[in-house]
C-alpha positions in Angstrom: -76.5 182.4 -16.1 -77.8 182.6 -12.7 -77.5 186.0 -10.5 -74.4 184.6 -8.8 -72.5 182.9 -11.6 -69.6 184.7 -13.2 -70.3 185.6 -16.8 -68.5 183.5 -19.6 -66.3 186.4 -20.4 -62.6 186.6 -21.0 -62.8 190.3 -20.1 -64.3 189.4 -16.7 -61.7 186.6 -15.8 -58.6 188.5 -17.0 -59.4 192.1 -16.2 -62.3 192.5 -13.8 -61.9 189.6 -11.5 -58.3 190.3 -10.7 -59.2 194.1 -10.0 -62.0 192.9 -7.6 -59.5 191.1 -5.5 -58.0 194.5 -4.6 -61.1 195.5 -2.7 -62.6 194.2 0.6 -64.7 191.2 0.5 -68.0 193.1 0.8 -67.0 195.7 -1.7 -65.7 193.1 -4.2 -69.1 191.1 -3.7 -71.1 194.3 -4.4 -69.0 195.3 -7.6 -69.1 191.6 -8.8 -72.8 191.4 -8.5 -73.2 194.7 -10.4 -71.1 193.4 -13.3 -72.9 190.0 -13.4 -76.2 191.9 -13.4 -75.3 194.3 -16.1 -73.9 191.4 -18.3 -77.1 189.4 -17.7 -79.2 192.3 -18.8 -76.9 193.5 -21.6 -74.8 190.4 -22.9 -71.4 191.8 -23.9 -71.5 194.6 -21.4 -68.2 193.6 -19.7 -66.4 193.4 -23.0 -67.6 196.8 -24.0 -66.8 198.3 -20.8 -63.2 197.0 -20.9 -62.9 197.9 -24.5 -64.0 201.6 -23.6 -61.1 201.8 -21.0 -58.5 200.2 -23.3 -59.0 202.5 -26.4 -57.6 202.1 -29.7 -56.0 198.6 -29.0 -56.8 195.3 -30.4 -59.0 193.9 -27.5 -59.1 190.3 -29.1 -55.2 190.4 -28.9 -54.9 192.0 -25.5 -57.5 189.5 -23.8 -55.6 186.5 -25.4 -52.4 187.7 -23.9 -54.0 187.9 -20.7 -55.8 184.8 -20.9 -53.5 182.9 -18.6 -54.3 185.1 -15.7 -55.3 183.0 -12.9 -58.9 183.5 -11.6 -60.2 182.1 -8.4 -63.6 181.7 -10.0 -62.4 178.8 -11.9 -59.9 177.3 -9.4 -61.1 174.0 -8.0 -60.1 173.3 -4.3 -56.7 171.5 -4.4 -57.2 169.2 -1.4 -57.5 166.3 -3.7 -54.7 165.4 -6.0 -57.0 164.9 -9.0 -58.3 168.5 -8.5 -54.8 169.9 -8.3 -54.1 168.2 -11.6 -57.1 169.5 -13.4 -56.1 173.0 -12.3 -52.6 172.5 -13.6 -53.9 171.0 -17.0 -56.2 173.8 -17.4 -53.6 176.5 -16.7 -51.1 174.8 -19.0 -53.7 175.2 -21.9 -54.4 178.8 -21.0 -50.5 179.6 -21.0 -50.1 178.0 -24.5 -53.1 179.6 -26.0 -52.1 183.1 -24.5 -48.6 182.6 -26.0 -50.0 182.6 -29.7 -49.6 186.3 -30.5 -46.0 186.1 -29.8 -45.3 182.6 -31.3 -47.4 183.1 -34.5 -44.8 185.2 -35.9 -42.3 182.4 -36.4 -43.8 179.5 -38.4 -41.5 176.7 -36.9 -42.0 177.9 -33.4 -45.7 178.3 -34.0 -46.0 174.8 -35.4 -44.5 173.4 -32.1 -46.9 175.3 -30.1 -49.7 174.2 -32.2 -48.6 170.4 -31.3 -48.3 171.4 -27.7 -51.8 172.9 -27.4 -53.2 169.9 -29.3 -51.5 167.5 -26.5 -52.7 170.0 -23.8 -56.3 169.7 -25.0 -56.0 165.9 -25.0 -54.4 166.0 -21.5 -57.2 168.1 -20.0 -59.9 166.0 -21.5 -58.3 162.8 -20.2 -58.0 164.5 -16.7 -61.8 165.6 -17.0 -62.8 162.1 -17.9 -60.8 160.7 -15.0 -62.5 163.0 -12.8 -65.9 161.7 -13.9 -65.0 158.1 -13.8 -63.7 158.6 -10.3 -67.0 160.0 -9.1 -69.5 157.7 -10.5 -70.6 157.1 -7.0 -70.8 160.6 -6.1 -74.3 162.0 -6.0 -73.3 165.5 -6.6 -71.6 164.5 -9.9 -74.2 162.2 -11.1 -76.9 164.8 -10.4 -75.1 167.2 -12.5 -74.1 164.8 -15.3 -76.2 166.5 -18.0 -74.4 169.8 -17.2 -71.1 168.3 -17.0 -71.6 166.5 -20.3 -72.9 169.5 -22.1 -69.8 171.7 -21.0 -67.4 168.9 -22.0 -69.0 168.8 -25.5 -68.7 172.6 -25.7 -65.3 172.3 -24.9 -64.6 169.6 -27.6 -66.6 171.9 -30.0 -64.5 174.9 -29.2 -61.2 172.7 -29.7 -62.3 171.7 -33.2 -63.2 175.3 -34.2 -59.8 176.3 -33.0 -58.3 173.6 -35.3 -60.4 175.0 -38.2 -59.3 178.6 -37.5 -55.5 177.2 -37.8 -56.2 175.8 -41.2 -57.8 179.0 -42.3 -54.9 181.0 -41.0 -52.5 179.0 -43.0 -54.5 179.8 -46.1 -55.1 183.4 -45.6 -52.5 184.3 -43.1 -54.9 186.4 -41.1 -54.1 185.9 -37.3 -57.2 187.6 -36.0 -59.5 184.6 -36.6 -57.0 182.4 -34.6 -56.9 185.0 -31.7 -60.6 184.9 -31.5 -61.0 181.2 -31.7 -58.3 180.8 -28.8 -60.2 183.4 -26.6 -63.2 181.2 -27.1 -61.3 178.0 -26.1 -60.0 179.7 -23.0 -63.4 180.9 -22.2 -64.8 177.5 -22.6 -62.0 176.1 -20.4 -63.0 178.4 -17.8 -66.7 177.6 -18.0 -65.7 173.7 -17.8 -63.7 174.3 -14.8 -66.2 176.4 -13.0 -68.8 173.6 -13.7 -66.5 171.1 -12.0 -65.8 173.6 -9.3 -69.6 173.9 -8.5 -70.1 170.2 -8.6 -67.1 169.5 -6.2 -68.4 172.3 -3.8 -72.0 170.9 -3.7 -70.2 167.5 -2.5 -68.3 169.2 0.2 
């Protein structure tokens, strides 16, 4: 993580980043840089910081419920239709995943949510692949192909881990592992979107 990059933390994107928007641009940058530096020096700092504020609560579930909070750090410029579609597909997935704590209580409803999530993952991956295919002549994209492929593979890996957590849930009926896995999938969705954002900004 560079000194300017947002940490891959759901606590940052759902709690800290929205709060920074309430400050002036200079104040927000100073606070943001401080959090990024602290996270770089002590991985997990932001999560622990937020946990200290939200005491006696299930942080994993809270962050999952907040997981669909839109964060400009991961929002691609929408001046191109495909970019707008990427933002929409990513947000649809976040919304579905963040609904899990409520949906998981009713099996029939939850099963439909699982199907919707699977389709949403497929739709986002298709959109990501379309982005790459439409930019094969773009130097900024090709120069960052290794990073792009790495984050896409991580997204696929997190998706598979989420599916595994669902199988475990139907065996032991413990939702915590599903919540944690869903959080990781949202986080990796954000990282993937941030990677695409960086590439598109280099091209502009």
